VEXFIPA-943886 format. One record per atom (N, C-alpha, C, O): residue in three letters; x, y, z. Coordinates in steps of 0.02 Angstrom, whole numbers, padded with zeros to 5 digits, always signed. Atoms other than C-alpha are relative to their C-alpha. Example, Ala and Ser with C-alpha at 12.3 -4.5 7.8 and 13.67 -1.06 7.14 Angstrom:
residues 2
ALA+00045-00059+00000ALA+00615-00225+00390ALA+00045+00060+00000ALA+00097+00059+00033SER-00042-00059-00003SER+00684-00053+00357SER-00039+00055+00037SER-00014+00110+00045
***
This chain:
residues 282
MET+00064+00035+00033MET+01750+06290+02754MET-00045-00015+00053MET-00024-00044+00104ASN+00050+00007-00031ASN+01586+06288+02831ASN-00022-00080+00015ASN+00011-00129-00002LEU+00028+00080-00031LEU+01487+06127+02904LEU-00032-00029-00073LEU-00014-00085-00091ILE+00031+00029+00066ILE+01392+06096+02737ILE+00054-00013-00050ILE+00051-00063-00085GLN-00050+00016+00052GLN+01547+06110+02629GLN+00053-00056+00030GLN+00086-00090-00009LYS-00050+00066-00025LYS+01656+05982+02745LYS-00047-00057-00016LYS-00021-00107-00042MET+00035+00071+00005MET+01504+05853+02737MET-00008-00004-00088MET-00015-00062-00106LYS-00008-00003+00072LYS+01505+05890+02535LYS+00071-00037-00013LYS+00075-00092-00041SER-00062+00020+00017SER+01684+05865+02525SER+00028-00069+00031SER+00073-00103+00006LYS-00015+00068-00042LYS+01701+05716+02642LYS+00066-00008+00011LYS+00086-00063+00030GLU-00074+00003-00017GLU+01881+05752+02663GLU+00024-00035+00063GLU+00008-00011+00118GLY-00017+00047-00054GLY+01959+05617+02777GLY-00055-00039+00025GLY-00044-00075+00074PHE+00059+00040-00030PHE+01792+05539+02807PHE+00008-00085-00017PHE+00038-00110-00064THR-00002+00069+00015THR+01768+05354+02824THR-00060-00017-00037THR-00105+00025-00043SER+00065+00023+00040SER+01637+05253+02720SER-00054+00018+00049SER-00102+00051+00029THR+00061-00008-00036THR+01525+05261+02863THR-00016+00076+00010THR-00074+00097+00002GLU+00003-00070+00004GLU+01558+05447+02885GLU-00037+00032-00057GLU-00085+00071-00050ALA+00021-00018+00059ALA+01529+05476+02705ALA-00084-00015-00011ALA-00121+00026-00038ALA+00062+00014+00008ALA+01361+05386+02710ALA-00048+00039+00044ALA-00107+00047+00026ILE+00032-00040-00051ILE+01305+05489+02862ILE-00013+00069-00028ILE-00066+00101-00022ALA-00001-00072+00030ALA+01351+05649+02773ALA-00048+00009-00052ALA-00085+00058-00055ASP+00044+00009+00046ASP+01256+05589+02624ASP-00071+00010+00022ASP-00106+00054-00004TYR+00056-00002-00018TYR+01105+05558+02714TYR-00029+00062+00027TYR-00087+00079+00015ILE+00010-00068-00024ILE+01109+05723+02805ILE-00020+00053-00054ILE-00070+00090-00053LEU-00002-00054+00057LEU+01136+05827+02648LEU-00063-00018-00051LEU-00088+00025-00087LYS+00074+00009+00027LYS+00978+05740+02571LYS-00052+00030+00017LYS-00094+00052-00023CYS+00066-00026-00033CYS+00858+05798+02691CYS+00020+00041+00062CYS+00003+00023+00118PRO-00030-00044-00061PRO+00947+05941+02803PRO-00063+00012+00051PRO-00064-00004+00110GLU+00057-00033-00034GLU+00780+06015+02856GLU-00032-00059+00051GLU-00059-00044+00104VAL+00030+00050-00036VAL+00723+05854+02925VAL+00051-00020+00064VAL+00029-00036+00119ILE-00044+00007-00048ILE+00882+05831+03024ILE-00009+00040+00060ILE+00000+00017+00116LEU+00009-00053-00045LEU+00845+05982+03118LEU-00046-00012+00066LEU-00038+00013+00121SER+00061+00010-00040SER+00687+05913+03200SER+00016-00084+00022SER-00032-00119+00040THR+00003+00063-00013THR+00763+05738+03233THR+00056-00022+00055THR+00087+00021+00086THR-00049+00022-00061THR+00877+05637+03357THR+00054-00047-00036THR+00049-00072-00092THR-00051+00044+00015THR+01035+05540+03352THR-00024-00069-00013THR+00006-00102-00055ARG+00027+00057-00002ARG+00930+05388+03373ARG-00027-00016-00069ARG-00015-00069-00098ASP+00028+00007+00069ASP+00832+05420+03208ASP+00048-00009-00046ASP+00040-00050-00091ILE-00041-00009+00059ILE+00982+05460+03109ILE+00033-00069-00001ILE+00037-00100-00055ALA-00034+00064-00015ALA+01069+05306+03169ALA-00046-00058-00028ALA-00020-00105-00059LYS+00047+00053+00023LYS+00916+05197+03127LYS+00006+00012-00066LYS+00026-00040-00093ASN+00005-00008+00074ASN+00909+05263+02948ASN+00073-00004-00038ASN+00077-00019-00098THR-00072+00018+00033THR+01103+05254+02914THR+00042-00069+00016THR+00099-00083-00004PHE-00015+00064-00023PHE+01116+05081+02996PHE+00074+00005+00043PHE+00123-00030+00035THR-00058-00001-00036THR+01240+05139+03121THR-00023+00016+00078THR-00079-00005+00095SER+00028-00011-00068SER+01225+05199+03309SER-00008+00078+00021SER+00012+00123-00016PRO-00002-00060-00015PRO+01191+05349+03406PRO+00068+00028+00017PRO+00080+00087+00007THR-00069-00019-00026THR+01373+05354+03476THR+00043+00023-00083THR+00082+00071-00091THR-00034-00015+00062THR+01431+05349+03284THR-00019+00068-00018THR+00021+00109-00042ILE+00027-00072+00019ILE+01325+05501+03259ILE+00043+00048+00033ILE+00080+00085+00002VAL-00031-00044-00039VAL+01394+05591+03397VAL+00085+00011-00018VAL+00114+00065-00019ARG-00081-00003+00028ARG+01586+05542+03339ARG-00007+00039-00073ARG+00042+00072-00092PHE-00009-00019+00051PHE+01534+05599+03175PHE+00000+00085+00010PHE+00038+00117-00026CYS+00000-00059-00025CYS+01492+05774+03255CYS+00071+00020+00024CYS+00092+00075+00006HIS-00065-00010-00024HIS+01662+05767+03338HIS+00042+00020-00067HIS+00071+00074-00075LYS-00041-00005+00059LYS+01742+05741+03167LYS+00003+00067-00037LYS+00054+00090-00064LEU+00009-00062+00027LEU+01667+05903+03106LEU+00029+00054+00037LEU+00034+00112+00017GLY-00021-00057-00054GLY+01736+05994+03250GLY-00041+00029+00046GLY-00032+00085+00071LEU+00060-00027-00035LEU+01580+06005+03345LEU+00003-00038+00070LEU+00031-00092+00078ASP+00004+00038-00067ASP+01545+05966+03533ASP-00045-00059-00003ASP-00032-00107+00033GLY+00048+00052-00008GLY+01399+05854+03496GLY-00052+00020-00054GLY-00046+00066-00095PHE+00049-00015+00055PHE+01235+05837+03399PHE-00044+00066+00009PHE-00067+00097-00039PRO+00040-00080-00020PRO+01142+05999+03485PRO+00038+00056-00041PRO+00012+00097-00080GLN-00039-00051+00042GLN+01285+06100+03419GLN-00007-00011-00071GLN-00025+00038-00103PHE+00006+00020+00078PHE+01281+06020+03243PHE-00065+00027-00023PHE-00066+00058-00076LYS+00061-00031+00023LYS+01100+06070+03231LYS-00009+00058-00010LYS-00041+00080-00058ILE+00008-00065+00003ILE+01122+06242+03285ILE+00037+00030-00060ILE+00014+00078-00091ARG-00037-00024+00062ARG+01258+06264+03146ARG-00030-00002-00066ARG-00031+00043-00108LEU+00048+00027+00057LEU+01156+06176+03020LEU-00060+00050-00015LEU-00079+00076-00068SER+00060-00053+00013SER+01014+06283+03051SER+00028+00070-00019SER+00002+00099-00066ALA-00027-00058+00024ALA+01114+06438+03038ALA+00024+00007-00062ALA+00020+00059-00094GLU-00028-00016+00078GLU+01197+06404+02874GLU-00055-00011-00048GLU-00055+00016-00103MET+00062-00001+00059MET+01026+06350+02790MET-00025+00065+00012MET-00041+00096-00038SER+00038-00069-00009SER+00957+06509+02860SER+00035+00044-00050SER+00006+00072-00097ALA-00037-00052+00040ALA+01092+06610+02784ALA-00006-00014-00084ALA-00011+00029-00128ALA+00011+00009+00076ALA+01077+06518+02616ALA-00075+00009-00024ALA-00090+00007-00083GLY+00059-00002+00020GLY+00900+06539+02619GLY-00040-00055-00020GLY-00084-00052-00062ASN+00030+00067+00014ASN+00853+06355+02625ASN-00045-00024+00050ASN-00061-00083+00053VAL+00041+00029-00057VAL+00743+06354+02778VAL-00068+00015-00024VAL-00084+00069-00049ASP+00070-00006+00009ASP+00559+06315+02754ASP-00027+00037+00055ASP-00015+00022+00113ASN+00023-00047-00051ASN+00466+06456+02840ASN-00052-00046+00048ASN-00069-00026+00104ASN+00059+00038-00040ASN+00336+06320+02904ASN+00031-00048+00042ASN-00003-00083+00080ILE-00019+00048-00057ILE+00464+06219+03000ILE+00032+00044+00058ILE+00069+00091+00046ASP-00026-00042-00052ASP+00503+06284+03175ASP+00058-00022+00019ASP+00058-00070+00057ILE-00076+00001-00015ILE+00687+06284+03191ILE+00033+00054+00015ILE+00093+00059+00003THR-00034-00058-00005THR+00719+06444+03240THR+00054-00002+00051THR+00042-00042+00096PRO-00061+00007-00046PRO+00892+06468+03343PRO-00026+00008+00062PRO+00006-00028+00101VAL+00014-00016-00064VAL+00803+06526+03499VAL-00079-00014+00001VAL-00120+00014-00035GLN+00063+00013+00000GLN+00649+06446+03555GLN-00021+00003+00076GLN+00019+00011+00123LYS+00033-00008-00068LYS+00524+06447+03706LYS+00034-00046+00050LYS+00037-00105+00035GLY-00026+00042-00057GLY+00605+06376+03861GLY+00077-00014+00001GLY+00106-00045+00046ASP-00074+00005+00005ASP+00788+06386+03796ASP+00037+00018+00067ASP+00025+00076+00085SER-00058-00016-00055SER+00914+06394+03948SER+00044+00050-00024SER+00054+00055-00084LEU-00040-00052+00009LEU+01029+06540+03962LEU+00069-00031-00035LEU+00103-00002-00077TYR-00062+00040+00022TYR+01172+06409+03932TYR-00012-00004-00070TYR+00029+00021-00108LYS+00012+00012+00079LYS+01093+06363+03758LYS+00003+00055-00041LYS+00026+00054-00098ILE+00011-00058+00048ILE+01059+06535+03703ILE+00072+00039-00008ILE+00094+00070-00057ILE-00083-00035+00003ILE+01242+06601+03749ILE+00031-00041-00055ILE+00060-00011-00100ASN-00039+00039+00057ASN+01310+06454+03636ASN-00041+00016-00060ASN-00004+00036-00106ARG+00036-00007+00059ARG+01170+06476+03502ARG+00024+00065-00031ARG+00046+00064-00088VAL-00023-00067+00030VAL+01215+06663+03476VAL+00083-00009-00026VAL+00103+00020-00076LYS-00068+00003+00004LYS+01400+06617+03479LYS-00009-00030-00076LYS+00010+00004-00124GLU+00003+00041+00062GLU+01361+06488+03333GLU-00025+00033-00060GLU-00009+00019-00118ILE+00030-00037+00066ILE+01259+06608+03229ILE+00051+00053-00018ILE+00056+00068-00077GLU-00054-00045+00007GLU+01401+06735+03246GLU+00065-00040-00045GLU+00087-00018-00098THR-00050+00036+00025THR+01536+06605+03205THR-00006-00017-00072THR+00038-00013-00115THR+00023+00019+00063THR+01435+06544+03060THR+00011+00062-00047THR+00045+00056-00098ALA-00002-00058+00036ALA+01420+06722+02994ALA+00060+00014-00030ALA+00070+00025-00089ILE-00078-00016+00024ILE+01605+06750+02993ILE+00026-00038-00042ILE+00062-00018-00089ASP-00040+00049+00054ASP+01651+06585+02913ASP-00036+00002-00070ASP-00003-00013-00119GLU+00043+00003+00059GLU+01512+06599+02779GLU+00032+00070-00040GLU+00054+00063-00097THR-00015-00050+00033THR+01561+06769+02730THR+00085+00004-00017THR+00108+00036-00065LYS-00074+00006+00026LYS+01756+06732+02731LYS+00004-00051-00057LYS+00047-00045-00100SER-00002+00049+00063SER+01723+06589+02611SER-00024+00035-00059SER-00009+00012-00114SER+00022-00028+00063SER+01639+06708+02493SER+00039+00060-00023SER+00031+00089-00077LEU-00046-00066+00017LEU+01767+06849+02499LEU+00042-00007-00056LEU+00066-00064-00065LYS-00041+00001+00053LYS+01867+06891+02347LYS+00060+00042+00022LYS+00051+00099+00044TYR-00069-00038-00024TYR+02048+06946+02389TYR+00006+00072-00049TYR+00016+00129-00029GLU-00001-00062+00048GLU+02045+07060+02228GLU-00042+00061+00018GLU-00021+00119+00012GLN+00044-00044-00012GLN+01895+07148+02280GLN+00014+00052+00064GLN+00004+00113+00065ILE-00028-00035-00049ILE+01966+07184+02454ILE+00051+00052-00021ILE+00048+00112-00005SER-00056-00038+00022SER+02121+07247+02375SER-00025+00062-00032SER-00001+00116-00016GLU+00019-00061+00042GLU+02029+07365+02254GLU-00036+00052+00053GLU-00021+00112+00054VAL+00021-00040-00046VAL+01925+07428+02396VAL+00053+00042+00038VAL+00050+00104+00034ILE-00060-00027-00036ILE+02083+07469+02504ILE+00039+00054-00047ILE+00057+00108-00024SER-00027-00058+00051SER+02158+07564+02351SER-00047+00059-00005SER-00025+00117+00000LEU+00043-00061-00003LEU+01999+07670+02337LEU+00001+00039+00065LEU-00004+00100+00061ILE-00004-00021-00065ILE+02008+07705+02517ILE+00060+00043+00007ILE+00058+00100+00030ASP-00062-00051-00004ASP+02186+07767+02505ASP-00001+00055-00038ASP+00021+00108-00017LYS+00002-00060+00041LYS+02156+07877+02363LYS-00051+00047+00007LYS-00049+00097-00028ALA+00057-00046-00022ALA+01993+07959+02441ALA+00015+00046+00048ALA+00037+00032+00104SER-00010-00049-00052SER+02002+08128+02511SER-00050-00011+00057SER-00032+00001+00115GLU+00047+00013-00060GLU+01843+08081+02614GLU-00044-00062-00023GLU-00056-00076-00082ILE+00036+00064-00001ILE+01740+07919+02649ILE-00079+00026+00013ILE-00087+00061+00063ASP+00062-00015-00025ASP+01550+07947+02652ASP-00028-00066+00005ASP-00019-00105-00041LEU+00025+00055+00003LEU+01456+07804+02718LEU-00086+00007+00008LEU-00117+00053+00036TYR+00070-00007+00007TYR+01276+07767+02690TYR-00032-00059+00026TYR-00013-00115+00007GLY+00043+00066-00021GLY+01147+07650+02787GLY-00059+00024+00032GLY-00065+00085+00042SER+00054-00018-00034SER+00981+07646+02875SER-00012-00056+00051SER+00015-00111+00044GLY+00018+00053-00051GLY+00913+07552+03028GLY+00072-00026+00037GLY+00117+00011+00059MET-00071+00038-00034MET+01054+07432+03100MET+00052+00015-00030MET+00102+00025+00003ASN-00048-00017+00047ASN+01156+07470+02948ASN+00035+00068+00027ASN+00096+00074+00032LEU-00023-00072-00016LEU+01167+07657+03009LEU+00043-00006+00064LEU+00087+00036+00074ASN-00037-00008-00067ASN+01236+07615+03179ASN+00072-00040-00020ASN+00124-00024+00008VAL-00066+00033+00025VAL+01371+07494+03087VAL+00042+00044-00035VAL+00102+00040-00027ALA-00026-00057+00042ALA+01406+07647+02963ALA+00046+00045+00052ALA+00102+00066+00040HIS-00035-00049-00046HIS+01450+07751+03120HIS+00058-00028+00034HIS+00107+00005+00052GLU-00057+00036-00022GLU+01557+07616+03185GLU+00071+00000-00049GLU+00129+00001-00030ALA-00053-00001+00043ALA+01657+07614+03029ALA+00029+00069-00020ALA+00084+00069-00048ALA-00002-00069+00004ALA+01659+07802+03016ALA+00061+00012+00058ALA+00112+00040+00041TYR-00041-00007-00063TYR+01753+07804+03187TYR+00062-00035-00019TYR+00117-00007-00015LEU-00058+00042+00009LEU+01867+07667+03138LEU+00049+00041-00062LEU+00111+00043-00055PHE-00020-00028+00055PHE+01910+07759+02975PHE+00037+00058+00026PHE+00094+00064+00005MET-00015-00062-00025MET+01936+07934+03077MET+00073-00011+00041MET+00120+00029+00042ARG-00056+00013-00037ARG+02061+07842+03190ARG+00062-00014-00048ARG+00119+00001-00031LEU-00062-00002+00036LEU+02170+07803+03051LEU+00010+00056-00048LEU+00041+00049-00101GLY-00012-00073+00026GLY+02162+07992+02998GLY-00032+00019-00062GLY-00013+00066-00097LYS+00045-00009+00069LYS+02032+07980+02854LYS-00056+00027+00024LYS-00081+00010+00078LYS+00050-00047-00020LYS+01898+08101+02856LYS-00063-00039-00025LYS-00067-00055-00084ALA+00059+00046+00003ALA+01736+08002+02866ALA-00064+00028+00024ALA-00074+00049+00081ASN+00071-00035-00008ASN+01559+08063+02852ASN-00058-00048-00003ASN-00063-00091-00047VAL+00066+00045-00004VAL+01388+07979+02904VAL-00048+00043+00037VAL-00035+00074+00088SER+00055-00025-00036SER+01230+08045+02947SER-00073-00039-00009SER-00094-00075-00054GLU+00075+00044-00004GLU+01050+07986+03007GLU-00048+00055-00024GLU-00106+00036-00035TYR+00046-00044+00011TYR+00972+08155+02960TYR-00006+00012-00081TYR+00045+00022-00114SER+00013+00009+00079SER+00896+08156+02774SER+00027+00067-00022SER+00051+00066-00079ASN-00015-00068+00041ASN+00940+08352+02745ASN+00077-00009-00002ASN+00106-00003-00055VAL-00075+00012+00007VAL+01127+08314+02796VAL+00023-00042-00047VAL+00075-00034-00080GLN-00024+00057+00045GLN+01133+08165+02699GLN+00000+00024-00066GLN+00045+00010-00105MET+00012-00020+00076MET+01066+08252+02539MET+00066+00055-00010MET+00092+00061-00065ASN-00063-00043+00026ASN+01217+08386+02562ASN+00056-00042-00006ASN+00099-00027-00048GLN-00049+00045+00006GLN+01329+08242+02590GLN+00000-00032-00073GLN+00054-00045-00098ILE+00007+00020+00060ILE+01274+08179+02428ILE+00014+00048-00053ILE+00052+00033-00099PHE-00009-00055+00048PHE+01264+08349+02332PHE+00069+00022-00008PHE+00094+00039-00061TYR-00072-00029-00006TYR+01436+08398+02388TYR+00063-00057-00015TYR+00123-00044-00017SER-00050+00062+00018SER+01522+08226+02348SER+00019+00021-00075SER-00014+00052-00117ASP-00033-00004+00073ASP+01641+08224+02195ASP+00046-00062+00000ASP+00044-00108+00040LYS-00042+00061+00024LYS+01775+08109+02114LYS+00055+00001+00056LYS+00103-00037+00045GLY-00056+00010-00053GLY+01888+08135+02276GLY-00031-00048+00049GLY+00006-00084+00083HIS+00039+00042-00057HIS+01754+08040+02388HIS-00006-00065-00021HIS-00004-00084-00080LEU+00018+00075+00010LEU+01724+07865+02407LEU-00063-00008+00041LEU-00065+00011+00099ALA+00059+00011-00044ALA+01546+07814+02458ALA-00004-00080+00009ALA+00003-00119-00038ILE+00008+00064-00022ILE+01522+07651+02554ILE-00080-00018+00028ILE-00100+00008+00080ILE+00071+00000-00007ILE+01335+07595+02556ILE-00005-00072+00021ILE+00021-00120-00009LEU+00017+00051-00042LEU+01271+07469+02681LEU-00073-00025-00015LEU-00120+00011+00001SER+00069+00007+00009SER+01116+07375+02626SER-00010-00078-00010SER+00025-00111-00048HIS+00015+00069-00010HIS+01033+07200+02668HIS-00021-00028-00076HIS+00006-00072-00108SER+00028+00024+00061SER+00932+07185+02515SER+00013+00023-00070SER-00005-00007-00121GLY-00025-00027+00055GLY+01010+07302+02394GLY-00062+00028-00057GLY-00049+00043-00115GLU+00066-00025+00045GLU+00823+07358+02319GLU-00023+00047+00042GLU-00083+00058+00036THR+00028-00073-00045THR+00804+07513+02449THR+00008+00047-00059THR+00059+00054-00092VAL+00006-00051+00046VAL+00741+07645+02335VAL+00056+00057+00018VAL+00097+00070-00026ARG-00040-00045-00027ARG+00840+07776+02432ARG+00081-00018-00012ARG+00118+00027-00030CYS-00060+00016+00016CYS+01001+07690+02413CYS+00015-00007-00073CYS+00070+00008-00096ILE-00024-00001+00069ILE+00983+07656+02228ILE-00011+00070-00029ILE+00022+00082-00079GLU-00004-00079+00020GLU+00943+07843+02196GLU+00060+00038+00026GLU+00087+00081-00008THR-00069-00024-00026THR+01090+07890+02304THR+00041-00016-00048THR+00067+00031-00079VAL-00064+00025+00034VAL+01209+07788+02205VAL-00012+00028-00083VAL+00038+00040-00116LYS+00006-00022+00063LYS+01133+07847+02034LYS+00024+00085-00003LYS+00049+00111-00053ILE-00022-00072+00008ILE+01167+08036+02086ILE+00068-00009+00013ILE+00101+00015-00033LEU-00074+00023-00011LEU+01341+07980+02151LEU+00038-00009-00062LEU+00091+00021-00074ARG-00045+00015+00062ARG+01394+07911+01983ARG-00006+00057-00050ARG+00031+00052-00100LYS+00000-00056+00033LYS+01348+08075+01905LYS+00047+00048+00026LYS+00071+00093-00009LYS-00051-00046-00031LYS+01460+08160+02031LYS+00073-00025-00006LYS+00122+00002+00019LYS-00075+00044+00006LYS+01605+08034+01979LYS+00028-00026+00060LYS+00087-00032+00076THR-00028+00019-00082THR+01604+07972+02155THR+00002-00081-00003THR-00044-00119-00019LYS+00000+00085+00010LYS+01665+07793+02161LYS-00037-00032+00063LYS-00030-00011+00120THR+00044+00030-00058THR+01542+07675+02263THR+00013-00074+00003THR+00028-00111-00044VAL-00017+00073-00023VAL+01565+07511+02356VAL-00063-00011+00043VAL-00084+00025+00089CYS+00057+00018-00054CYS+01415+07418+02427CYS+00015-00060+00035CYS+00044-00106+00005LEU+00003+00070-00032LEU+01412+07282+02553LEU-00072-00025+00009LEU-00110+00001+00050CYS+00067+00010+00009CYS+01255+07195+02513CYS-00015-00085-00007CYS+00026-00126-00025GLY+00004+00066-00015GLY+01174+07033+02539GLY-00033-00040-00062GLY-00045-00100-00061TYR+00019+00038+00067TYR+01110+06996+02358TYR+00038+00034-00056TYR+00037+00095-00064MET-00068-00020+00055MET+01246+07010+02211MET-00047+00011-00071MET-00017+00033-00119ASN+00025-00022+00054ASN+01102+07027+02077ASN-00057+00058+00012ASN-00102+00067-00028SER+00048-00048-00006SER+01007+07174+02161SER+00026+00062-00039SER+00083+00068-00061LYS-00013-00048+00037LYS+00989+07332+02082LYS+00064+00045+00025LYS+00106+00063-00016LEU-00052-00023-00024LEU+01108+07416+02197LEU+00070-00026-00014LEU+00118+00009-00029SER-00073+00043+00020SER+01250+07283+02169SER+00022+00016-00059SER+00081+00024-00073LEU-00010-00006+00081LEU+01233+07309+01989LEU+00027+00073-00017LEU+00067+00084-00062LEU-00011-00074+00010LEU+01246+07498+02000LEU+00078+00012+00036LEU+00112+00054+00007CYS-00050-00024-00024CYS+01403+07504+02116CYS+00065-00020-00036CYS+00061-00066-00076ASP-00058+00009+00035ASP+01583+07504+02056ASP+00037-00069+00034ASP+00069-00110+00002VAL-00021+00069-00028VAL+01629+07364+02185VAL-00054-00016+00049VAL-00078+00023+00090SER+00058+00028-00040SER+01499+07251+02266SER+00033-00061+00042SER+00062-00106+00013ILE-00034+00047-00037ILE+01559+07146+02415ILE-00062-00040+00031ILE-00107-00012+00061TYR+00071+00035-00016TYR+01429+06999+02452TYR-00001-00016+00073TYR+00042-00055+00095ILE+00007+00017-00073ILE+01380+06992+02637ILE-00056-00050+00002ILE-00110-00037-00024LYS+00055+00055-00026LYS+01283+06832+02694LYS-00060+00048+00032LYS-00051+00095+00070PRO+00046-00044-00021PRO+01114+06901+02722PRO-00051-00022+00052PRO-00098+00011+00072GLY+00056+00020-00044GLY+01026+06788+02840GLY-00065+00004-00034GLY-00074+00019-00093LYS+00070+00006+00038LYS+00840+06770+02817LYS-00040+00020+00039LYS-00047+00081+00038ARG+00048-00043-00034ARG+00710+06797+02937ARG+00015+00029+00063ARG+00065+00010+00094PHE-00020-00019-00059PHE+00704+06894+03084PHE-00003-00045+00064PHE+00029-00028+00114ILE+00006+00033-00051ILE+00660+06763+03199ILE+00059-00053-00001ILE+00073-00082+00052ASP-00055+00035+00020ASP+00805+06663+03126ASP+00064+00030+00017ASP+00118+00007-00002MET-00061-00042-00010MET+00920+06802+03198MET+00033+00020-00070MET+00094+00026-00072GLY-00021-00029+00054GLY+00940+06861+03024GLY+00046+00073-00001GLY+00098+00084-00033PRO-00033-00077-00018PRO+00988+07049+03079PRO+00064-00016+00024PRO+00112+00012-00002LEU-00059+00007-00024LEU+01123+06977+03183LEU+00045-00031-00048LEU+00102-00008-00057PHE-00043+00035+00060PHE+01191+06863+03046PHE+00032+00055-00051PHE+00093+00055-00063PHE-00018-00050+00040PHE+01196+07015+02925PHE+00048+00049+00037PHE+00103+00060+00012SER-00035-00055-00026SER+01264+07146+03043SER+00080-00033+00025SER+00131+00000+00018THR-00071+00028-00023THR+01415+07027+03116THR+00031-00023-00068THR+00089-00042-00062SER-00024+00013+00059SER+01448+06989+02930SER+00043+00065-00031SER+00097+00067-00059THR-00003-00062+00028THR+01449+07165+02887THR+00068+00039+00039THR+00113+00069+00009ARG-00065-00021-00041ARG+01577+07215+03033ARG+00047-00030-00011ARG+00100+00000-00008TYR-00057+00043+00023TYR+01681+07082+02985TYR+00044+00024-00055TYR+00105+00029-00048VAL-00025-00031+00056VAL+01719+07151+02822VAL+00025+00068+00009VAL+00080+00086-00013LEU-00030-00077-00015LEU+01734+07333+02880LEU+00056-00010+00049LEU+00106+00025+00040TYR-00066+00017-00045TYR+01856+07266+03022TYR+00054-00015-00043TYR+00105+00018-00033ILE-00046+00027+00045ILE+01955+07184+02890ILE+00032+00063-00045ILE+00093+00070-00050LEU-00027-00064+00029LEU+01976+07349+02791LEU+00032+00042+00045LEU+00083+00070+00026PHE-00038-00034-00046PHE+02023+07435+02946PHE+00074-00041+00024PHE+00125-00008+00036ALA-00053+00027-00017ALA+02150+07306+02990ALA+00054-00005-00045ALA+00112-00007-00024VAL-00041+00001+00050VAL+02231+07298+02827VAL+00025+00077-00004VAL+00085+00089-00003LEU-00026-00065+00007LEU+02234+07491+02812LEU+00055+00026+00056LEU+00098+00068+00043PHE-00042-00022-00053PHE+02323+07504+02990PHE+00068-00037-00012PHE+00122-00010-00002ALA-00060+00037+00017ALA+02444+07367+02939ALA+00043+00032-00056ALA+00103+00021-00055GLU-00032-00028+00055GLU+02493+07466+02781GLU+00044+00046+00015GLU+00099+00050-00013ASN-00034-00056-00015ASN+02544+07618+02870ASN+00010-00003+00091ASN-00003+00039+00133TYR-00007+00017-00075TYR+02587+07535+03042TYR+00036+00042+00036TYR+00013+00056+00091ASP-00036-00056-00042ASP+02713+07660+03103ASP-00031+00064+00011ASP-00036+00089+00066ALA+00037-00060+00004ALA+02624+07810+03056ALA-00064-00001+00049ALA-00081+00048+00082ASN+00075+00017-00028ASN+02455+07737+03133ASN+00030-00002+00084ASN+00003+00036+00124MET-00015+00006-00064MET+02548+07690+03302MET+00023+00070+00031MET+00008+00089+00087GLU-00026-00072-00018GLU+02631+07862+03308GLU-00063+00040+00008GLU-00066+00075+00059ARG+00064-00039-00011ARG+02452+07942+03284ARG-00040-00020+00060ARG-00067+00022+00096PHE+00032+00021-00052PHE+02375+07828+03408PHE+00028+00017+00070PHE-00012+00034+00114GLU-00032-00031-00056GLU+02500+07873+03548GLU+00003+00070+00011GLU+00009+00095+00067GLU+00012-00083-00004GLU+02486+08059+03510GLU-00082+00014+00025GLU-00102+00062+00058TYR+00075-00010-00017TYR+02293+08030+03527TYR-00010-00020+00070TYR-00057+00004+00102ILE+00019+00025-00071ILE+02307+07941+03695ILE+00023+00066+00040ILE-00016+00091+00081LYS-00036-00050-00029LYS+02424+08083+03751LYS-00045+00071+00004LYS-00042+00111+00051ILE+00037-00062+00000ILE+02304+08222+03703ILE-00063-00005+00031ILE-00083+00046+00059THR+00051+00007-00013THR+02146+08149+03749THR+00000-00027+00072THR-00055-00027+00100SER+00009+00026-00060SER+02198+08070+03920SER-00010+00058+00054SER-00027+00039+00110THR+00017-00056-00033THR+02178+08247+03996THR-00071+00024+00004THR-00089+00063+00048LEU+00065-00031+00022LEU+01997+08278+03927LEU-00039-00041+00048LEU-00026-00100+00063ASP+00048+00025-00044ASP+01857+08251+04043ASP-00070-00023-00041ASP-00120+00013-00046TYR+00062+00014+00041TYR+01732+08150+03934TYR-00030-00060+00042TYR-00083-00087+00025
***
């Protein structure tokens, strides 16, 4: 359960804590640029009570609370672009930045986990099991993530393909068939190239799975299975970090489930891999 959900549920809250939560939820964007003293004044409490409220939510204090709230609002698209609440600001210390990046990644994983549907993950695992080859598609940062996923699938003995070259990718699409599974990584789900790729793959009878930030996008509506990835918002809000962290989290879940399903065979394969490659000079 993320920070906003905890405040909405008020589970285990005292009446004072519930009042503080209600106040924060009414104007979260204002909270990001205020102090514990201001909140205490408006909720008829004390700064110490506000800090204890943050502890109740499992946080170290009010600064961490604001970082988490900012990250969650950015992920949900609720941040006003005119409000300067970017996670990293001028003059931030190394200590602050280390903790802020950690909070962004933690929030990304928490948000993605809360939106995952178990039946979808199971369906994708089944499609991977049945596929003779896995083709991955992505551009920009997503292309790097696609390469990571291909490596993981190959370590499990699956044939996986990904290419950054358009001519090779066209061959990958052309020679795809019903034995292949295509996994498409897309932040917006509106990239023309991704949409046209899926249209061709559908004609080829290839099953398609997309990891996408917008469930009403053209891409997500075209694919056989669409897994929602929290997209983040602006670049300066660390949106790319948010999306790539969420995407990797889902792909690592797929890898872990596949590993566990064939644990003995995978362990044997890994041991053989180490034995063979240990003498190679790479």
